[in-house]
C-alpha positions in Angstrom: -35.5 -23.7 19.0 -38.5 -22.4 17.1 -36.2 -21.2 14.3 -34.2 -24.4 14.3 -37.4 -26.5 13.9 -38.8 -24.4 11.1 -35.5 -24.3 9.2 -35.2 -28.1 9.4 -38.6 -28.2 7.7 -37.2 -25.9 5.0 -34.3 -28.3 4.4 -36.9 -30.8 3.3 -39.0 -28.3 1.4 -37.6 -24.9 0.5 -41.1 -23.8 -0.6 -42.1 -23.3 3.0 -39.9 -20.2 3.2 -42.2 -18.4 0.7 -45.4 -19.3 2.5 -47.4 -16.4 3.9 -47.9 -16.2 7.6 -51.0 -14.3 8.8 -50.5 -12.6 12.2 -53.3 -13.3 14.7 -54.6 -11.1 17.5 -52.9 -13.5 19.9 -49.5 -13.2 18.2 -49.7 -9.4 17.8 -50.6 -9.0 21.5 -47.8 -11.1 22.9 -45.8 -9.4 25.6 -42.0 -8.7 25.7 -39.7 -7.8 22.9 -41.5 -7.3 19.6 -41.1 -7.1 15.8 -44.0 -4.6 15.8 -46.3 -6.9 13.8 -50.0 -6.1 13.7 -53.1 -8.3 13.6 -53.9 -9.1 10.0 -50.3 -8.7 8.7 -49.2 -11.2 6.1 -45.5 -11.9 5.9 -43.3 -14.5 4.2 -42.0 -17.3 6.5 -38.5 -16.2 5.6 -39.1 -12.6 6.6 -40.9 -13.7 9.7 -37.8 -15.7 10.7 -35.7 -12.5 10.5 -38.4 -10.6 12.4 -38.2 -13.2 15.2 -34.4 -13.5 15.3 -33.0 -10.0 14.8 -35.2 -8.0 17.3 -36.2 -11.1 19.3 -39.7 -10.7 18.1 -42.0 -12.7 20.4 -44.9 -11.8 18.1 -43.1 -13.2 15.1 -42.3 -16.4 17.1 -45.9 -16.9 18.0 -47.1 -16.2 14.4 -44.7 -18.8 13.1 -45.8 -21.3 15.8 -49.4 -20.8 14.8 -48.6 -21.2 11.1 -46.8 -24.5 11.5 -48.6 -26.0 14.4 -51.3 -28.0 12.6 -48.7 -29.2 10.1 -46.5 -30.5 12.9 -49.5 -32.2 14.5 -50.2 -34.1 11.3 -46.5 -35.1 11.0 -46.5 -36.4 14.6 -49.6 -38.4 14.1 -48.3 -39.9 10.8 -45.0 -40.7 12.4 -46.9 -42.8 14.9 -48.8 -44.6 12.1 -52.0 -42.9 13.2 -54.9 -42.2 10.8 -56.5 -38.9 11.5 -60.3 -39.0 11.7 -61.8 -38.1 8.3 -58.4 -37.7 6.8 -57.9 -34.5 8.7 -55.8 -31.9 7.0 -54.1 -28.7 8.3 -57.1 -26.5 7.5 -59.4 -28.8 9.4 -57.1 -28.9 12.4 -56.8 -25.1 12.4 -60.6 -24.9 12.5 -60.5 -27.1 15.6 -57.9 -24.8 17.3 -55.0 -27.1 16.8 -52.8 -24.3 15.5 -49.9 -23.7 17.8 -46.4 -25.3 17.4 -46.4 -27.8 20.2 -43.8 -27.9 22.9 -43.6 -31.5 21.9 -42.0 -30.6 18.6 -39.3 -28.6 20.3 -38.8 -31.1 23.2 -38.5 -34.1 20.8 -35.9 -32.2 18.9 -34.1 -31.4 22.2 -34.1 -35.1 23.2 -32.8 -36.0 19.7 -29.9 -33.6 20.3 -29.2 -35.1 23.8 -30.3 -32.0 25.6 -31.4 -33.8 28.8 -31.7 -30.6 31.0 -33.8 -28.6 28.5 -37.6 -28.3 28.4 -39.7 -26.0 26.4 -43.3 -24.8 27.1 -43.7 -22.0 24.6 -42.2 -20.9 21.2 -40.8 -17.5 22.3 -39.0 -18.2 25.6 -41.1 -16.0 27.9 -40.9 -16.8 31.6 -42.4 -20.1 32.9 -41.3 -22.2 35.8 -41.1 -25.2 33.6 -39.2 -23.6 30.8 -35.7 -24.8 31.5 -32.2 -25.2 30.1 -28.5 -24.7 30.8 -25.9 -22.5 29.1 -24.1 -25.7 28.0 -27.1 -27.1 26.3 -28.0 -23.8 24.7 -24.4 -23.9 23.3 -25.0 -27.4 21.9 -28.3 -26.3 20.3 -26.5 -23.3 18.8 -23.8 -25.6 17.4 -26.4 -27.7 15.7 -28.3 -24.8 14.3 -25.2 -23.1 13.0 -24.7 -26.1 10.7 -27.5 -24.7 8.5 -26.5 -22.0 5.9 -29.8 -20.1 6.2 -29.6 -20.0 10.0 -26.0 -18.7 9.7 -27.1 -16.1 7.2 -30.0 -14.9 9.4 -27.9 -14.5 12.6 -25.1 -12.6 11.0 -27.5 -10.1 9.4 -27.4 -6.6 11.0 -30.6 -5.3 9.3 -33.4 -6.9 7.3 -36.3 -5.2 5.5 -39.5 -6.7 4.1 -42.8 -5.6 2.7 -45.7 -6.5 4.9 -49.4 -6.5 3.7 -52.2 -6.2 6.2 -55.4 -8.0 5.0 -57.5 -6.5 7.8 -56.6 -2.9 7.1 -56.0 -3.2 3.4 -52.6 -1.5 3.7 -49.0 -2.3 2.8 -45.8 -1.1 4.4 -42.0 -1.8 4.5 -40.7 -2.9 7.9 -37.1 -3.1 9.0 -35.6 -5.0 11.9 -32.2 -4.3 13.5 -30.2 -7.1 15.0 -29.8 -6.5 18.8 -26.4 -8.2 18.8 -24.0 -5.3 18.9 -21.0 -7.6 18.6 -21.8 -8.1 14.9 -20.0 -4.8 14.4 -16.8 -6.3 15.8 -14.3 -8.4 13.9 -14.7 -12.2 14.3 -18.3 -12.3 15.6 -20.8 -14.3 13.5 -24.0 -14.2 15.5 -25.9 -15.8 17.2 -28.8 -14.6 19.4 -29.4 -12.1 22.2 -32.2 -12.6 24.8 -33.5 -11.1 28.0 -36.3 -11.8 30.4 -36.8 -10.8 34.0 -35.7 -14.2 35.2 -32.8 -14.9 32.8 -31.7 -11.3 32.6 -29.4 -10.5 29.7 -28.2 -13.4 27.7 -26.2 -14.0 24.5 -25.2 -17.0 22.5 -22.3 -16.1 20.2 -20.0 -17.5 17.7 -16.5 -16.0 17.4 -14.0 -16.9 14.7 -10.3 -16.3 15.2 -8.8 -14.4 12.3 -5.4 -16.1 12.5 -6.3 -19.7 13.0 -9.8 -19.7 11.3 -11.1 -21.7 14.3 -14.3 -20.7 16.1 -16.0 -21.0 19.5 -19.6 -20.9 20.5 -20.1 -19.3 23.9 -23.3 -18.7 25.9 -23.6 -16.1 28.6 -26.7 -16.1 30.9 -27.8 -13.7 33.7 -25.6 -10.7 32.9 -26.9 -7.6 34.7 -26.9 -5.3 31.6 -26.7 -5.4 27.8 -23.1 -4.1 27.9 -22.1 -6.6 30.5 -23.3 -9.6 28.4 -21.3 -8.3 25.5 -18.2 -7.9 27.7 -18.7 -11.3 29.2 -18.7 -12.8 25.7 -15.6 -10.9 24.7 -13.9 -12.2 27.8 -14.8 -15.8 26.9 -13.4 -15.4 23.4 -10.1 -13.9 24.7 -9.7 -16.8 27.1 -10.1 -19.4 24.4 -7.5 -18.1 21.9 -4.9 -18.9 20.8 -5.0 -22.5 22.1 -8.0 -24.3 20.6 -8.5 -27.5 18.8 -9.5 -27.6 15.1 -13.1 -26.9 14.2 -15.8 -25.4 16.4 -15.5 -25.9 20.1 -18.0 -25.3 22.9 -17.2 -23.1 25.9 -20.0 -21.9 28.1 -21.0 -20.8 31.5 -23.0 -23.8 32.9 -25.2 -22.0 35.3 -28.7 -23.2 35.1 -31.6 -20.7 34.8 -35.3 -21.2 34.6 -35.9 -19.2 31.5 -34.3 -17.5 28.5 -35.3 -15.7 25.3 -35.9 -18.2 22.5 -33.0 -19.2 20.3 
C-alpha cells in the first residue's frame, strides 16, 4: 500500500519521483528484510521505491513514509478545509515530528477501494495484532496498483541499481537490489510482490499472463511454509485457472485471513 499511495502522488506530479529521500536513524535501524540503506543516505524517491519493492526493504518503506508524511498531513488537513496554524508547511511539520506517513493515508485508500477487512498500522507490514487483511483484498489492491505503468515496471524488474550518496559520511556508492520473486524467471509471470513475517509466513501476490489467450490472473498466496512452497502454490493456482477464463484480468485468491503480511 505504501508504494501505491506514493505512486498515486506521482500521477499528479511526476516531479516527486526525483525528490531526494534522506534515510534517518529510525529507518536504517528497522528490523526485518532490508535494502541495506544507512543513516544519512540520500536516494531518489524512484530508486527508493525499487529498494522497497524488490528486496522488501523495510528500511526503504520507512524512509519513504518519513519523507511523505508531513505532505500527506497537509493534504488531509486541506481536504477537510482546515487552516493550519501559522500556515504550517511541510518543513515546519517535520520540525514538530509530524513526519511519518500516517496509517490514515493507507486506510483511507483501503476504504476507497472497498477493502473492508484491511487495516494498516505501519508502512512496512511488520507484525502487529491490528495489522489485518485477507488474501482476497490483497488481490484487489494488487489489481488496482497494476493499473499504473510505473508500478508494473517496478514489480517486473529483476534487478535495479542506483547511486546513493551519504551526507553523514561524505561518501557515494552504487547499490543494487535483486527481486526476491523467483517466478519472474518463468514465462508468463509479471510480478508482483513477495513477503514474509513470522505470523504471515511466506506470501506472494502474483500476476500470470497466459501466452495463448493473452488473459491474466492475479493470485495471492499467504502462509506458505517455505519460499519454494509459495512459488509452487502460485504455479498451482495459475494452472487451475487456464485455459477457461473470462476476458481481461480476473482475481483468484486463497481467502484465508491472517493478522500480518509484508507490505505490498
